[in-house]
C-alpha positions in Angstrom: -9.7 25.3 122.3 -7.4 25.0 119.6 -4.1 23.0 119.9 -1.0 21.9 118.0 0.5 18.3 118.4 3.8 17.2 116.9 4.3 13.4 116.6 7.0 11.0 115.8 6.3 7.3 115.7 9.0 5.2 115.8 8.6 1.5 115.4 11.2 -0.5 116.6 11.5 -3.0 113.6 13.1 -3.5 110.5 9.9 -2.8 108.4 9.4 0.5 110.1 8.1 2.5 106.9 4.7 0.7 106.6 3.3 1.6 109.9 4.3 5.3 109.8 3.0 5.7 106.5 -0.3 4.0 107.5 -0.5 6.5 110.8 0.3 9.5 108.5 -2.5 8.7 106.1 -5.1 8.3 108.9 -3.9 11.8 110.2 -4.5 13.0 106.6 -8.1 11.4 106.5 -9.3 13.1 109.5 -10.1 16.4 108.1 -7.9 18.2 110.6 -4.8 20.5 109.5 -1.9 18.2 108.8 1.9 19.0 108.4 4.4 16.5 107.5 8.3 17.1 107.4 11.0 14.2 107.3 10.9 14.2 111.1 7.5 14.5 112.4 3.8 15.2 111.5 1.9 18.0 113.2 -1.9 17.9 113.7 -3.5 21.2 114.4 -7.3 21.6 115.6 -10.0 21.6 118.1 -8.8 19.6 121.4 -11.5 17.1 121.4 -11.0 16.3 117.6 -7.4 16.1 118.0 -7.5 14.2 121.0 -10.1 11.7 119.8 -8.1 11.1 116.7 -4.9 10.5 118.6 -6.3 8.4 121.2 -7.9 5.9 118.4 -4.9 6.0 116.3 -2.1 5.7 119.0 -4.0 3.0 120.5 -4.3 1.0 117.3 -0.3 1.6 116.5 0.3 0.2 120.0 -2.0 -2.8 119.6 -0.4 -3.8 116.0 3.2 -3.1 116.7 5.4 -5.3 119.2 7.9 -2.4 120.0 7.0 1.4 119.1 8.1 4.6 120.7 5.5 7.8 120.3 7.1 11.3 120.9 4.5 14.0 121.4 4.5 17.8 121.8 1.6 19.7 122.5 1.0 23.5 122.6 -2.2 25.2 123.4 -3.0 27.2 120.3 -3.3 26.7 116.6 0.3 27.1 115.1 -0.3 26.1 111.8 0.1 29.2 110.2 3.4 29.8 111.8 6.1 31.7 109.9 9.6 32.4 111.5 10.1 36.1 111.9 14.1 36.1 111.2 
């Protein structure tokens, strides 16, 4: 089953950029389809592969940061090729 996940990692600290950059680089290095924009990172692929990646990387982020918010949306389908029709 294919899924699409949109993530926004928000470290609640003054030096917030480094943890976000590290998180995004790990998403890129996963071999999964990754799309970035200024507000979120989107990951597309097989459910088990995406969830395994998210499980390890979210856990690592939470262990390494004192205060952090992660917002996540999931869709059951691969939306990586989506283009607006308007």
